[in-house]
N, C-alpha and C positions, 0 to 999 in steps of 0.2 A: 434591969435593961442588957438586953443581952449583947452580947459583942461584935456581932453584925452590925443591930439596931446602932452602938455605938458610935462605931467605926463612919457607918453611912451619916448621922447625925455631925460629923469631926469634916466632913467631906463638905455636905452644904455649907457650914458653918463657916468653914476656908474660905469657900467658893464666892459664897457670898461677901465675905469681906475684901478679897481679890478686889473685886468690880467696887468698892469704894476706894480705890487708889488711883492715882493716874502717873502716867509716863510724862504730863508735862508742867511741869512747875513755875512755868512763868504767871507773870502777877502783872497785870494791866493796870497802869492806872487812871483811873477813870475821865472821861473827856468831860469838862466843865468852862461853859464858856460863860465868864461873869466881870463886867466891864466895870472899870476900877470904882467907877465912883459909887457900884450896886457894893463893892465890896466894903467901900469908907462910911458906906449909909447903915451895912451890917456891924461892923464893928461900934460906930457910934451908937447903935441900939444894944448892942451886946455889953457896953458902958452905959447906956442908961440905966439897962434894965440890970444892971451889979453883976453880969454874969463875968466882967473882966473888967479892970483895976486901971484906972487912970494911966499908970505906967505901963501897965499892957498894951491898952488902948494906943496910946505913943509909939510905944514900937512897934506895932502890927500896924499904924496908920504911915507911919516912916517907911518899913518893908513894903509894903504896897505902892507908894511914889517911888520909892528907889526904884523897882521893877520896871514900873512903866518907864523908868527912862532911856 
């Protein structure tokens, strides 16, 4: 590879990588509208499927209910 082709390759690679960056670093949380009842049903299903323990189920159920107050 000649020196000039190496320089061209470096410039092309640097230009391509520069396009991957973003000047904005804001991360937006997704907007999800799930009812309290649906959250409780989902927790119950997760517990029944063994995805969460009974203790986790109780804690998350309390959290859902407390945030609704």
